[in-house]
C-alpha positions as YAML, in Angstrom:
chain: A
units: angstrom
residues:
- id: 1
  name: MET
  ca: [63.54, 94.27, 129.85]
- id: 2
  name: VAL
  ca: [64.36, 91.69, 131.66]
- id: 3
  name: ALA
  ca: [62.28, 89.52, 129.51]
- id: 4
  name: ALA
  ca: [63.85, 90.33, 126.61]
- id: 5
  name: LEU
  ca: [67.07, 89.68, 128.02]
- id: 6
  name: ARG
  ca: [66.73, 86.45, 128.79]
- id: 7
  name: ALA
  ca: [64.95, 85.50, 125.55]
- id: 8
  name: THR
  ca: [68.07, 86.92, 123.06]
- id: 9
  name: GLY
  ca: [70.64, 88.97, 124.87]
- id: 10
  name: ARG
  ca: [69.73, 91.95, 123.91]
- id: 11
  name: TYR
  ca: [67.30, 94.83, 124.56]
- id: 12
  name: VAL
  ca: [66.88, 98.02, 121.96]
- id: 13
  name: GLY
  ca: [64.17, 100.96, 123.57]
- id: 14
  name: ALA
  ca: [62.26, 102.94, 121.98]
- id: 15
  name: GLY
  ca: [64.20, 105.99, 119.83]
- id: 16
  name: ALA
  ca: [67.54, 104.00, 119.90]
- id: 17
  name: THR
  ca: [69.29, 103.98, 116.80]
- id: 18
  name: LEU
  ca: [70.83, 101.04, 116.67]
- id: 19
  name: ARG
  ca: [69.70, 98.75, 113.73]
- id: 20
  name: GLU
  ca: [71.73, 95.65, 114.59]
- id: 21
  name: LEU
  ca: [74.59, 94.19, 116.92]
- id: 22
  name: PRO
  ca: [77.86, 93.93, 116.01]
- id: 23
  name: ALA
  ca: [78.11, 90.73, 116.40]
- id: 24
  name: LYS
  ca: [81.54, 89.75, 115.50]
- id: 25
  name: ALA
  ca: [82.87, 92.63, 117.73]
- id: 26
  name: ALA
  ca: [80.58, 91.54, 120.43]
- id: 27
  name: SER
  ca: [81.57, 87.58, 119.92]
- id: 28
  name: ALA
  ca: [85.63, 89.14, 120.53]
- id: 29
  name: ALA
  ca: [84.87, 90.92, 123.42]
- id: 30
  name: PHE
  ca: [82.55, 88.35, 125.01]
- id: 31
  name: PRO
  ca: [83.09, 85.11, 123.80]
- id: 32
  name: ASP
  ca: [81.08, 83.48, 126.54]
- id: 33
  name: GLY
  ca: [77.98, 85.96, 125.84]
- id: 34
  name: ALA
  ca: [76.95, 88.88, 127.08]
- id: 35
  name: TRP
  ca: [73.86, 91.32, 127.98]
- id: 36
  name: PHE
  ca: [73.31, 94.43, 125.81]
- id: 37
  name: VAL
  ca: [71.04, 97.05, 126.84]
- id: 38
  name: VAL
  ca: [70.64, 99.83, 124.22]
- id: 39
  name: LEU
  ca: [68.73, 102.93, 125.06]
- id: 40
  name: PRO
  ca: [68.53, 106.56, 123.32]
- id: 41
  name: ALA
  ca: [70.48, 109.20, 124.67]
- id: 42
  name: GLN
  ca: [68.83, 110.68, 128.34]
- id: 43
  name: PRO
  ca: [67.12, 114.36, 127.77]
- id: 44
  name: TYR
  ca: [69.35, 117.39, 128.87]
- id: 45
  name: GLY
  ca: [68.43, 117.43, 132.41]
- id: 46
  name: GLU
  ca: [66.68, 114.40, 133.10]
- id: 47
  name: PRO
  ca: [68.22, 112.33, 135.70]
- id: 48
  name: LEU
  ca: [69.73, 108.68, 134.28]
- id: 49
  name: PRO
  ca: [68.42, 105.42, 135.13]
- id: 50
  name: ALA
  ca: [70.27, 102.76, 136.93]
- id: 51
  name: TYR
  ca: [69.50, 100.33, 135.24]
- id: 52
  name: GLY
  ca: [72.95, 98.97, 135.10]
- id: 53
  name: PRO
  ca: [72.97, 98.06, 139.12]
- id: 54
  name: ALA
  ca: [69.89, 96.54, 139.18]
- id: 55
  name: LEU
  ca: [70.52, 94.07, 136.30]
- id: 56
  name: HIS
  ca: [73.79, 93.28, 137.44]
- id: 57
  name: ARG
  ca: [72.24, 92.26, 141.30]
- id: 58
  name: LEU
  ca: [69.96, 90.11, 139.23]
- id: 59
  name: ALA
  ca: [72.44, 88.46, 137.41]
- id: 60
  name: PRO
  ca: [75.62, 89.18, 138.42]
- id: 61
  name: ASP
  ca: [77.53, 86.55, 136.72]
- id: 62
  name: GLN
  ca: [76.44, 88.09, 133.42]
- id: 63
  name: PRO
  ca: [78.49, 90.50, 131.62]
- id: 64
  name: LEU
  ca: [76.37, 93.45, 130.95]
- id: 65
  name: VAL
  ca: [76.98, 96.55, 128.54]
- id: 66
  name: LEU
  ca: [74.62, 99.31, 129.06]
- id: 67
  name: MET
  ca: [74.35, 102.33, 126.39]
- id: 68
  name: TYR
  ca: [72.51, 105.58, 126.72]
- id: 69
  name: GLY
  ca: [72.72, 107.08, 123.57]
- id: 70
  name: ASP
  ca: [77.08, 107.63, 123.26]
- id: 71
  name: TRP
  ca: [77.16, 106.69, 127.10]
- id: 72
  name: ILE
  ca: [78.34, 103.06, 127.62]
- id: 73
  name: GLU
  ca: [78.55, 101.12, 131.37]
- id: 74
  name: TYR
  ca: [79.68, 98.10, 131.77]
- id: 75
  name: HIS
  ca: [78.65, 95.79, 134.96]
- id: 76
  name: GLY
  ca: [79.26, 92.29, 135.53]
- id: 77
  name: PRO
  ca: [82.27, 89.84, 135.86]
- id: 78
  name: GLY
  ca: [85.70, 92.27, 136.54]
- id: 79
  name: GLY
  ca: [84.20, 94.48, 138.73]
- id: 80
  name: ALA
  ca: [84.41, 98.08, 138.54]
- id: 81
  name: SER
  ca: [88.39, 97.93, 137.58]
- id: 82
  name: PHE
  ca: [87.91, 96.35, 134.79]
- id: 83
  name: ALA
  ca: [85.06, 98.68, 134.02]
- id: 84
  name: GLU
  ca: [87.04, 101.66, 134.10]
- id: 85
  name: VAL
  ca: [89.80, 100.65, 132.45]
- id: 86
  name: ALA
  ca: [87.73, 99.70, 129.34]
- id: 87
  name: GLY
  ca: [85.90, 102.90, 129.97]
- id: 88
  name: ALA
  ca: [88.43, 105.62, 130.32]
- id: 89
  name: SER
  ca: [90.29, 104.14, 127.47]
- id: 90
  name: PHE
  ca: [87.60, 104.59, 124.84]
- id: 91
  name: TYR
  ca: [86.62, 107.82, 125.83]
- id: 92
  name: ALA
  ca: [89.91, 109.18, 126.29]
- id: 93
  name: GLN
  ca: [90.79, 107.76, 122.60]
- id: 94
  name: PHE
  ca: [87.36, 109.16, 120.93]
- id: 95
  name: GLY
  ca: [85.63, 111.01, 123.72]
- id: 96
  name: SER
  ca: [86.51, 114.17, 122.03]
- id: 97
  name: ARG
  ca: [84.99, 113.42, 118.42]
- id: 98
  name: LEU
  ca: [81.86, 111.70, 119.82]
- id: 99
  name: GLY
  ca: [81.56, 115.34, 121.73]
- id: 100
  name: ARG
  ca: [81.73, 117.40, 118.00]
- id: 101
  name: TYR
  ca: [80.05, 114.70, 116.13]
- id: 102
  name: THR
  ca: [77.16, 112.38, 116.00]
- id: 103
  name: TYR
  ca: [77.64, 108.70, 114.84]
- id: 104
  name: PRO
  ca: [75.57, 106.04, 114.99]
- id: 105
  name: GLN
  ca: [75.02, 103.96, 118.04]
- id: 106
  name: GLN
  ca: [76.11, 100.71, 116.10]
- id: 107
  name: ASN
  ca: [79.56, 102.26, 115.26]
- id: 108
  name: VAL
  ca: [80.02, 103.70, 118.63]
- id: 109
  name: LEU
  ca: [79.08, 100.23, 120.09]
- id: 110
  name: GLY
  ca: [81.85, 98.67, 117.94]
- id: 111
  name: ALA
  ca: [84.40, 100.93, 118.91]
- id: 112
  name: TYR
  ca: [83.72, 100.38, 122.23]
- id: 113
  name: LEU
  ca: [83.66, 96.39, 122.07]
- id: 114
  name: ALA
  ca: [86.84, 96.59, 119.89]
- id: 115
  name: GLN
  ca: [88.30, 98.72, 122.92]
- id: 116
  name: VAL
  ca: [87.19, 95.63, 125.42]
- id: 117
  name: THR
  ca: [89.04, 93.19, 123.72]
- id: 118
  name: ASP
  ca: [92.24, 94.73, 123.39]
- id: 119
  name: VAL
  ca: [91.94, 95.48, 126.91]
- id: 120
  name: ARG
  ca: [91.32, 91.56, 127.43]
- id: 121
  name: TYR
  ca: [93.94, 90.60, 125.16]
- id: 122
  name: ALA
  ca: [96.53, 92.55, 127.52]
- id: 123
  name: GLY
  ca: [96.70, 90.27, 130.01]
- id: 124
  name: LEU
  ca: [95.13, 92.70, 132.43]
- id: 125
  name: PHE
  ca: [92.14, 90.76, 133.41]
- id: 126
  name: ASP
  ca: [90.57, 87.67, 132.98]
- id: 127
  name: ARG
  ca: [92.31, 86.81, 129.29]
- id: 128
  name: PRO
  ca: [96.09, 85.46, 128.86]
- id: 129
  name: LEU
  ca: [98.02, 87.60, 125.94]
- id: 130
  name: PRO
  ca: [97.17, 86.38, 122.24]
- id: 131
  name: TYR
  ca: [99.67, 83.99, 120.83]
- id: 132
  name: ARG
  ca: [103.19, 85.38, 119.64]
- id: 133
  name: PRO
  ca: [104.55, 83.95, 116.42]
- id: 134
  name: PHE
  ca: [108.20, 82.85, 117.45]
- id: 135
  name: ASP
  ca: [110.90, 85.82, 115.74]
- id: 136
  name: PRO
  ca: [114.31, 84.61, 115.48]
- id: 137
  name: LEU
  ca: [115.45, 88.19, 115.48]
- id: 138
  name: ARG
  ca: [113.49, 89.23, 118.66]
- id: 139
  name: VAL
  ca: [114.95, 86.10, 120.16]
- id: 140
  name: ALA
  ca: [118.13, 86.41, 119.04]
- id: 141
  name: LEU
  ca: [119.00, 90.41, 119.18]
- id: 142
  name: PRO
  ca: [120.08, 90.23, 122.58]
- id: 143
  name: ALA
  ca: [123.07, 87.73, 121.79]
- id: 144
  name: LEU
  ca: [124.69, 89.30, 118.74]
- id: 145
  name: PRO
  ca: [127.00, 90.95, 121.21]
- id: 146
  name: TRP
  ca: [128.15, 87.85, 122.48]
- id: 147
  name: ILE
  ca: [127.99, 86.15, 119.08]
- id: 148
  name: PHE
  ca: [129.85, 89.04, 117.37]
- id: 149
  name: ALA
  ca: [132.89, 88.88, 120.14]
- id: 150
  name: GLY
  ca: [133.11, 84.90, 119.77]
- id: 151
  name: CYS
  ca: [133.76, 85.42, 116.01]
- id: 152
  name: VAL
  ca: [136.59, 87.90, 116.61]
- id: 153
  name: ALA
  ca: [138.14, 85.35, 119.46]
- id: 154
  name: GLY
  ca: [137.70, 82.54, 116.88]
- id: 155
  name: PHE
  ca: [139.59, 84.85, 114.06]
- id: 156
  name: VAL
  ca: [142.35, 85.81, 117.34]
- id: 157
  name: VAL
  ca: [143.45, 82.24, 117.76]
- id: 158
  name: LEU
  ca: [143.81, 81.24, 113.97]
- id: 159
  name: SER
  ca: [145.77, 84.53, 113.68]
- id: 160
  name: ILE
  ca: [148.00, 83.42, 116.66]
- id: 161
  name: ARG
  ca: [148.31, 79.77, 114.87]
- id: 162
  name: THR
  ca: [149.05, 81.27, 111.76]
- id: 163
  name: VAL
  ca: [151.90, 83.44, 113.06]
- id: 164
  name: ARG
  ca: [153.12, 80.43, 115.31]
- id: 165
  name: ALA
  ca: [153.55, 77.72, 112.24]
- id: 166
  name: SER
  ca: [155.01, 81.02, 110.09]
- id: 167
  name: GLY
  ca: [158.62, 81.55, 109.75]
- id: 168
  name: ARG
  ca: [159.20, 81.99, 106.52]
- id: 169
  name: ARG
  ca: [159.78, 85.52, 105.25]
- id: 170
  name: PRO
  ca: [162.19, 88.17, 107.02]
- id: 171
  name: ALA
  ca: [159.13, 90.93, 107.72]
- id: 172
  name: ASP
  ca: [157.60, 88.12, 110.08]
- id: 173
  name: VAL
  ca: [160.82, 88.29, 112.41]
- id: 174
  name: GLY
  ca: [160.81, 90.65, 115.67]
- id: 175
  name: PRO
  ca: [157.75, 92.14, 117.45]
- id: 176
  name: GLY
  ca: [157.56, 94.63, 114.89]
- id: 177
  name: GLY
  ca: [156.78, 91.69, 112.41]
- id: 178
  name: THR
  ca: [153.77, 90.83, 110.13]
- id: 179
  name: PRO
  ca: [152.63, 88.04, 112.04]
- id: 180
  name: ALA
  ca: [152.81, 90.42, 115.79]
- id: 181
  name: ARG
  ca: [151.09, 92.97, 113.89]
- id: 182
  name: LEU
  ca: [148.42, 90.82, 112.73]
- id: 183
  name: ALA
  ca: [148.24, 89.25, 116.22]
- id: 184
  name: GLY
  ca: [148.27, 92.61, 117.99]
- id: 185
  name: LEU
  ca: [145.22, 94.19, 115.80]
- id: 186
  name: SER
  ca: [142.86, 91.04, 116.30]
- id: 187
  name: ALA
  ca: [143.39, 91.21, 120.06]
- id: 188
  name: LEU
  ca: [142.51, 94.76, 119.52]
- id: 189
  name: ALA
  ca: [139.62, 94.07, 117.81]
- id: 190
  name: VAL
  ca: [138.16, 91.79, 120.68]
- id: 191
  name: GLU
  ca: [138.66, 94.59, 123.24]
- id: 192
  name: LEU
  ca: [136.81, 97.28, 120.50]
- id: 193
  name: SER
  ca: [133.95, 94.66, 119.96]
- id: 194
  name: LEU
  ca: [132.64, 95.04, 123.89]
- id: 195
  name: LEU
  ca: [132.97, 98.78, 123.42]
- id: 196
  name: THR
  ca: [131.18, 99.54, 120.41]
- id: 197
  name: ASP
  ca: [127.80, 100.74, 119.43]
- id: 198
  name: VAL
  ca: [125.37, 101.24, 116.51]
- id: 199
  name: ARG
  ca: [127.65, 104.09, 115.25]
- id: 200
  name: SER
  ca: [130.95, 102.59, 115.53]
- id: 201
  name: ASP
  ca: [129.87, 98.81, 114.12]
- id: 202
  name: PRO
  ca: [129.87, 99.45, 110.89]
- id: 203
  name: ALA
  ca: [134.08, 100.54, 111.34]
- id: 204
  name: LEU
  ca: [135.02, 97.49, 113.40]
- id: 205
  name: VAL
  ca: [132.92, 95.20, 110.71]
- id: 206
  name: ARG
  ca: [135.18, 96.98, 107.78]
- id: 207
  name: GLY
  ca: [138.43, 96.55, 110.30]
- id: 208
  name: VAL
  ca: [137.51, 92.92, 111.02]
- id: 209
  name: GLY
  ca: [137.33, 92.21, 107.22]
- id: 210
  name: ARG
  ca: [140.34, 93.72, 106.27]
- id: 211
  name: LEU
  ca: [141.89, 91.59, 109.11]
- id: 212
  name: ARG
  ca: [140.67, 88.58, 107.62]
- id: 213
  name: ALA
  ca: [141.96, 89.36, 104.29]
- id: 214
  name: ALA
  ca: [145.44, 90.05, 105.97]
- id: 215
  name: ARG
  ca: [145.30, 86.65, 107.43]
- id: 216
  name: ASP
  ca: [144.68, 85.10, 103.75]
- id: 217
  name: ALA
  ca: [146.95, 86.62, 102.23]
- id: 218
  name: PHE
  ca: [149.76, 85.84, 104.76]
- id: 219
  name: ASP
  ca: [148.61, 82.19, 104.44]
- id: 220
  name: GLU
  ca: [148.61, 82.30, 100.69]
- id: 221
  name: GLY
  ca: [152.23, 83.67, 100.90]
- id: 222
  name: LEU
  ca: [151.23, 86.93, 99.30]
- id: 223
  name: PRO
  ca: [153.86, 89.48, 98.83]
- id: 224
  name: ASP
  ca: [154.38, 91.42, 102.63]
- id: 225
  name: ARG
  ca: [153.92, 94.51, 100.84]
- id: 226
  name: HIS
  ca: [150.28, 93.63, 100.06]
- id: 227
  name: VAL
  ca: [149.30, 92.24, 104.06]
- id: 228
  name: ARG
  ca: [150.87, 95.47, 105.25]
- id: 229
  name: GLU
  ca: [148.86, 97.53, 103.38]
- id: 230
  name: LEU
  ca: [146.06, 95.63, 104.49]
- id: 231
  name: LEU
  ca: [146.66, 95.72, 107.82]
- id: 232
  name: ALA
  ca: [147.17, 99.37, 107.35]
- id: 233
  name: ASP
  ca: [143.57, 99.84, 106.41]
- id: 234
  name: ALA
  ca: [142.69, 97.70, 109.16]
- id: 235
  name: ALA
  ca: [144.40, 99.88, 111.75]
- id: 236
  name: ALA
  ca: [142.58, 102.81, 110.09]
- id: 237
  name: GLU
  ca: [139.06, 101.58, 110.81]
- id: 238
  name: LEU
  ca: [140.19, 100.37, 114.27]
- id: 239
  name: ASP
  ca: [141.68, 103.88, 115.08]
- id: 240
  name: ASP
  ca: [137.80, 105.27, 113.95]
- id: 241
  name: VAL
  ca: [136.28, 102.83, 116.59]
- id: 242
  name: ALA
  ca: [138.80, 103.65, 119.00]
- id: 243
  name: ARG
  ca: [137.75, 107.14, 118.88]
- id: 244
  name: ASP
  ca: [134.24, 107.11, 118.26]
- id: 245
  name: VAL
  ca: [134.26, 104.89, 121.51]
- id: 246
  name: ARG
  ca: [136.51, 107.72, 123.40]
- id: 247
  name: MET
  ca: [139.21, 105.43, 124.44]
- id: 248
  name: PRO
  ca: [142.57, 106.84, 123.10]
- id: 249
  name: GLY
  ca: [144.12, 103.69, 124.54]
- id: 250
  name: TYR
  ca: [142.78, 101.39, 122.07]
- id: 251
  name: ARG
  ca: [143.78, 103.78, 119.04]
- id: 252
  name: PRO
  ca: [146.13, 101.09, 117.22]
- id: 253
  name: ASP
  ca: [149.49, 102.62, 117.34]
- id: 254
  name: VAL
  ca: [148.99, 103.39, 121.36]
- id: 255
  name: TYR
  ca: [147.64, 99.74, 121.95]
- id: 256
  name: LEU
  ca: [150.37, 97.83, 120.12]
- id: 257
  name: ARG
  ca: [153.33, 99.91, 121.39]
- id: 258
  name: ALA
  ca: [152.06, 99.09, 124.69]
- id: 259
  name: ARG
  ca: [151.86, 95.39, 124.02]
- id: 260
  name: LEU
  ca: [154.85, 94.67, 121.66]
- id: 261
  name: SER
  ca: [157.22, 96.38, 124.02]
...
């Protein structure tokens, strides 16, 4: 056995069903090479020869995969912790099937080596995590609420500038005028944007869209009735948001009454 391992890195005992070592899986699991000992299943009731500890003492720095029938052991770098994690995760996943069906040793060994590769690439032992390509969505997702709040804040600034620059229509005058209502609803949208979630985000987006349309209509000098209809639609959407987030003080009528008073 030792002579065969030193010459070829593998030993297949008489009676084993392994025809060929799964080379691709072996190189992925052990890029620096390993010794493989494959033996037939031990007859029931007979003691299991402890080849693993003896071979490990002979070459302590050499990874060793020892297979008795469907039972696989690991000895070598990484120690007992690596062997336990690899073995426990493999038999927890496939143990029940191995107990009910008979599979060729080549298939069982290939599945075990794939599990060893997963354990190594998990970063728990001697190999780092595999390369992960840059994902813009994963990076930008945590910042999306702040980006949205910044957009709404910019919209409020533009609305306030529009209000200050305008003085053309009778409906613009006073705290209940169109510019004041536009500015008040814009400020409300900013405050609600910090409270929304997946369920209430669509209504907030629709409300902001109506506010933008109202601002554009106001800038272009469209009839005040049209602007107020857009503001009414925006107020209805923001009212839905306030009810969804359970903030009665942020319902448009209540908010604007407090703000304009």
